[in-house]
C-alpha positions as CSV (number, residue, x, y, z in Angstrom):
1,M,64.7,15.8,3.6
2,S,66.7,13.7,1.0
3,A,65.9,10.0,0.6
4,P,68.2,7.6,2.3
5,P,70.8,5.8,0.0
6,P,69.6,2.5,-1.3
7,F,70.9,-0.7,0.3
8,R,73.6,-2.5,-1.7
9,F,74.8,-5.9,-0.6
10,S,78.2,-7.4,-1.3
11,I,79.5,-11.0,-0.8
12,Q,83.1,-11.7,0.1
13,A,84.2,-14.8,-1.8
14,S,86.8,-15.9,0.7
15,H,88.6,-19.3,0.7
16,M,87.1,-20.6,-2.5
17,A,88.9,-23.7,-3.6
18,G,88.3,-23.3,-7.3
19,P,85.6,-22.7,-10.0
20,E,83.4,-25.3,-8.6
21,E,82.8,-23.0,-5.6
22,L,83.3,-19.5,-7.1
23,I,81.1,-19.8,-10.2
24,P,78.0,-21.1,-8.5
25,L,78.4,-18.5,-5.7
26,A,78.6,-15.7,-8.2
27,R,75.5,-16.9,-10.1
28,R,73.6,-17.4,-6.9
29,A,74.6,-14.0,-5.6
30,E,73.4,-12.3,-8.8
31,D,70.1,-14.2,-8.7
32,V,69.2,-13.0,-5.1
33,G,70.1,-9.4,-5.7
34,V,73.7,-9.0,-4.5
35,A,75.3,-6.0,-6.1
36,V,79.0,-6.9,-5.8
37,L,81.0,-10.0,-5.4
38,T,84.3,-9.1,-3.7
39,V,87.6,-10.9,-3.3
40,A,90.4,-10.2,-0.7
41,D,94.1,-10.0,-1.4
42,H,96.1,-12.2,1.0
43,L,98.9,-14.7,0.6
44,D,97.1,-17.6,2.2
45,D,94.8,-20.2,0.7
46,E,92.5,-17.8,-1.1
47,L,92.2,-17.4,-4.8
48,A,94.2,-14.5,-6.2
49,P,91.9,-11.5,-6.8
50,L,92.6,-10.5,-10.4
51,A,91.8,-13.9,-11.9
52,A,89.0,-14.6,-9.5
53,L,87.2,-11.4,-10.2
54,M,87.4,-11.9,-14.0
55,A,86.1,-15.5,-13.6
56,A,83.1,-14.2,-11.6
57,A,82.4,-11.5,-14.0
58,D,82.6,-13.9,-17.0
59,A,80.1,-16.2,-15.3
60,T,77.5,-13.5,-14.7
61,T,75.9,-10.6,-16.6
62,E,75.0,-7.9,-14.1
63,L,76.9,-8.7,-10.9
64,R,79.6,-6.2,-10.2
65,V,83.0,-7.5,-9.0
66,G,85.3,-5.8,-6.6
67,S,88.6,-6.0,-4.7
68,L,88.1,-5.8,-1.0
69,V,90.8,-4.8,-1.2
70,F,94.0,-4.9,-3.3
71,A,97.0,-4.6,-0.9
72,N,99.0,-1.7,-2.3
73,D,102.4,-3.0,-1.2
74,Y,102.1,-6.1,-3.4
75,R,101.9,-4.4,-6.8
76,H,103.3,-1.3,-8.4
77,P,100.5,1.1,-9.2
78,A,101.3,1.3,-12.9
79,L,100.8,-2.5,-13.2
80,L,97.7,-2.4,-11.0
81,A,96.1,0.4,-13.0
82,K,96.5,-1.7,-16.2
83,E,95.2,-4.9,-14.6
84,A,92.2,-3.2,-13.1
85,A,91.4,-1.3,-16.2
86,T,91.5,-4.6,-18.2
87,I,89.1,-6.2,-15.8
88,D,86.7,-3.2,-16.0
89,R,86.9,-3.3,-19.8
90,L,86.5,-7.1,-20.2
91,S,83.6,-7.1,-17.7
92,G,81.7,-4.4,-19.4
93,G,82.3,-1.8,-16.7
94,R,81.5,-3.8,-13.6
95,L,84.6,-3.3,-11.5
96,E,84.7,-1.6,-8.1
97,F,88.3,-0.9,-7.4
98,G,89.2,-1.3,-3.7
99,L,92.7,-0.4,-2.5
100,G,94.2,-0.7,1.0
101,A,97.5,0.0,2.7
102,G,98.0,-3.7,3.7
103,W,97.6,-4.9,7.2
104,M,97.9,-8.7,7.7
105,A,101.3,-9.3,9.3
106,T,101.5,-12.9,8.2
107,D,101.4,-11.9,4.5
108,Y,104.4,-9.6,4.9
109,E,106.3,-12.0,7.1
110,G,105.8,-14.9,4.7
111,A,106.7,-13.0,1.6
112,G,109.6,-11.1,3.1
113,I,108.0,-7.8,2.4
114,A,108.9,-5.0,4.9
115,L,105.9,-4.1,7.0
116,D,106.5,-0.3,7.4
117,R,104.7,1.6,10.0
118,P,101.0,2.4,9.2
119,S,101.6,6.1,8.4
120,V,104.2,5.1,5.7
121,R,102.0,2.5,4.2
122,I,99.0,4.8,4.1
123,A,100.9,7.7,2.5
124,R,102.2,5.2,-0.1
125,M,98.7,4.1,-0.8
126,E,97.4,7.6,-1.3
127,E,100.3,8.3,-3.7
128,A,99.4,5.1,-5.6
129,I,95.8,6.3,-6.0
130,T,97.2,9.6,-7.5
131,V,99.2,7.6,-10.0
132,I,96.4,5.2,-10.9
133,R,93.9,8.0,-11.4
134,A,96.4,9.8,-13.7
135,L,97.0,6.6,-15.7
136,W,93.2,6.1,-16.1
137,S,92.9,9.6,-17.6
138,G,94.5,8.6,-20.9
139,D,97.0,11.4,-20.8
140,P,100.8,10.9,-20.5
141,V,101.8,10.7,-16.9
142,D,104.9,12.2,-15.3
143,H,104.9,11.6,-11.6
144,H,107.9,12.1,-9.2
145,G,106.8,11.4,-5.7
146,E,108.2,10.1,-2.5
147,H,107.4,6.5,-3.3
148,Y,106.8,6.2,-7.1
149,R,108.4,7.6,-10.3
150,I,106.5,7.5,-13.5
151,S,108.0,9.0,-16.8
152,N,105.8,9.8,-19.8
153,L,103.7,6.7,-19.4
154,V,100.3,6.5,-21.0
155,G,97.8,4.1,-19.3
156,R,96.2,1.6,-21.7
157,P,93.7,0.2,-21.8
158,L,91.4,2.7,-20.3
159,P,88.7,1.5,-18.0
160,A,85.2,1.2,-19.4
161,Q,83.8,3.3,-16.6
162,R,84.6,7.0,-17.0
163,P,86.3,8.8,-15.5
164,H,87.2,5.6,-13.6
165,P,85.7,2.7,-11.7
166,P,84.3,3.5,-8.2
167,I,87.2,3.7,-5.7
168,V,86.7,1.8,-2.5
169,I,88.8,2.3,0.6
170,G,88.2,0.7,4.0
171,G,89.8,1.2,7.3
172,G,89.4,1.7,11.0
173,G,92.1,4.3,11.8
174,R,92.0,8.1,11.4
175,K,94.7,8.4,8.8
176,V,93.4,5.9,6.4
177,L,89.8,7.1,6.8
178,E,91.0,10.7,6.1
179,V,92.5,9.4,2.8
180,A,89.2,7.7,2.1
181,G,87.3,10.9,2.7
182,R,89.6,12.7,0.1
183,Q,89.9,9.9,-2.4
184,A,87.1,7.3,-2.3
185,D,83.7,6.9,-3.7
186,V,82.7,4.0,-1.4
187,I,84.1,3.9,2.2
188,H,84.0,0.8,4.4
189,L,84.1,1.6,8.1
190,N,86.1,-1.2,9.7
191,P,87.4,-2.1,13.1
192,D,91.0,-0.9,13.7
193,L,93.4,-3.8,12.6
194,R,96.7,-2.0,13.2
195,A,97.7,-5.0,15.3
196,G,98.0,-7.0,12.1
197,V,95.5,-9.7,13.3
198,I,91.8,-9.9,14.1
199,D,91.4,-10.6,17.8
200,A,89.7,-9.1,20.9
201,R,91.7,-5.9,20.6
202,A,89.5,-4.9,17.7
203,G,86.3,-5.1,19.8
204,A,86.5,-1.6,21.2
205,T,86.8,-0.1,17.7
206,A,83.8,-2.0,16.4
207,T,81.1,-0.2,18.5
208,E,78.6,2.3,17.3
209,E,80.3,5.0,19.3
210,A,83.6,4.3,17.6
211,T,81.9,4.2,14.2
212,L,80.4,7.6,14.7
213,R,83.9,8.9,15.4
214,K,85.1,7.3,12.1
215,I,82.3,9.0,10.2
216,G,83.3,12.3,11.7
217,W,86.9,11.8,10.4
218,V,85.6,11.0,7.0
219,R,83.2,13.9,6.9
220,D,85.9,16.4,7.9
221,A,88.3,15.1,5.3
222,A,85.7,14.9,2.5
223,G,84.2,18.3,3.0
224,S,81.6,19.2,0.4
225,R,81.8,15.8,-1.3
226,F,80.7,13.9,1.8
227,D,77.1,13.6,0.8
228,R,78.1,11.9,-2.4
229,L,80.0,9.1,-0.6
230,E,78.6,5.6,0.0
231,L,79.3,4.3,3.5
232,G,79.5,0.6,4.3
233,T,80.5,-1.9,6.9
234,R,81.7,-5.5,6.7
235,I,79.4,-7.9,8.8
236,H,81.6,-10.3,10.7
237,L,78.8,-12.0,12.5
238,A,75.5,-12.8,10.7
239,I,73.2,-15.2,12.3
240,V,69.4,-15.8,11.8
241,T,68.1,-17.0,15.2
242,D,65.3,-16.7,17.7
243,E,68.0,-16.5,20.4
244,R,69.1,-13.0,19.7
245,D,70.0,-12.0,23.2
246,A,72.0,-15.1,24.0
247,V,74.1,-14.8,20.9
248,Y,74.9,-11.1,21.5
249,D,75.7,-11.8,25.1
250,A,78.2,-14.5,24.0
251,M,79.7,-12.1,21.4
252,A,80.1,-9.4,23.9
253,S,82.2,-11.5,26.3
254,G,84.5,-12.6,23.5
255,F,85.3,-9.0,22.3
256,G,85.3,-7.1,25.6
257,L,82.0,-5.3,24.9
258,T,78.9,-4.8,26.9
259,P,75.8,-6.7,25.7
260,E,74.3,-3.4,24.5
261,E,77.5,-2.4,22.6
262,A,77.4,-5.8,20.9
263,R,73.8,-5.4,19.9
264,R,74.5,-1.9,18.4
265,S,77.7,-2.8,16.6
266,P,77.4,-2.2,12.9
267,H,79.6,-5.2,12.3
268,A,77.1,-7.8,13.5
269,L,73.6,-8.9,12.5
270,C,71.7,-11.3,14.7
271,G,68.0,-12.2,15.2
272,T,65.0,-13.1,13.1
273,L,65.0,-11.8,9.5
274,D,62.5,-9.1,10.5
275,Q,64.7,-8.0,13.4
276,I,67.8,-7.9,11.2
277,A,65.9,-5.9,8.5
278,D,64.8,-3.4,11.1
279,D,68.3,-3.1,12.5
280,L,69.7,-2.3,9.0
281,V,67.1,0.3,8.4
282,E,67.7,1.9,11.8
283,R,71.5,1.9,11.3
284,R,71.1,3.5,7.9
285,E,69.1,6.3,9.6
286,R,71.6,6.8,12.4
287,L,74.9,6.2,10.6
288,G,74.1,6.6,6.9
289,V,75.5,3.1,6.3
290,S,73.9,1.5,3.2
291,A,76.6,-0.8,1.7
292,I,76.4,-4.1,3.6
293,G,79.3,-6.6,3.2
294,L,78.5,-10.3,4.0
295,S,80.6,-13.4,3.9
296,A,79.9,-16.1,1.3
297,S,79.0,-18.5,4.1
298,S,76.1,-16.2,5.0
299,L,74.6,-16.0,1.6
300,E,71.9,-18.6,1.8
301,E,70.8,-17.6,5.3
302,M,70.7,-13.9,4.3
303,A,69.2,-14.4,0.7
304,P,65.6,-13.5,1.8
305,L,66.9,-10.4,3.5
306,I,68.9,-9.4,0.5
307,S,66.0,-9.9,-1.9
308,R,63.8,-7.8,0.4
309,L,66.1,-4.8,1.0
310,A,68.4,-4.6,-2.0
311,G,67.9,-1.3,-3.9
312,T,65.4,0.0,-1.4
């Protein structure tokens, strides 16, 4: 029997006001054993990811930095390939390249970008990955697809990591997770956010049962490469408490779940540090999930847990 994959923790640096918040967060994350600091890509009050990732990398020595995730519709893949390769090279090969199809309706509405139906956005994202991989090869690229046209373009600079930085794709629907199974190195199993907002409608897709279905879609699409993939989840509720049952009961009512479904959701951690550690080990055994994404606001509370489990 093969050994389970080691735990890797990431911290999402959301809603940082400036360097006075981002830089101490990155250094503290590195100190406690966080593997990756990630930044989202939204048109709200968050720092823009490209500059924020480089600032975090420059302030640390080993901490990896990652996009969770770049929204494909906001940038042409030829430009994004160059920007991402530059971050990877300047950081000494510490980039984890996350790409998504875009989902937050307010981003599209505010910027006047057409929000195409999910199948179109997902197909465009997969084609963008094809373009980016090709540009990272160092060979001249000619690509004439449904969404992008590239003519004899050589990608420069090349990323430091060869053949390319780890590709991260997250999602909650079948189509995007099938793309992840074919294309990604790291896959984040998310609630289904096709509604364009995070609300109670996501609850039914955040259960353990729903997650097992998602893993099945990934496995079928990945084929023989499935065992080489790293599976992860984003933790949306992380609370250290002696009132575990009361918190899960309250969570259940807010998301249309039964208390037992709330307790077993891979998107929540609640209890004493010992209980949470046991839950993570049990989930890894049941689901194969070893990449654990936490919010920056949870770092201090979860620091002892990260130090205890990271790399084990």
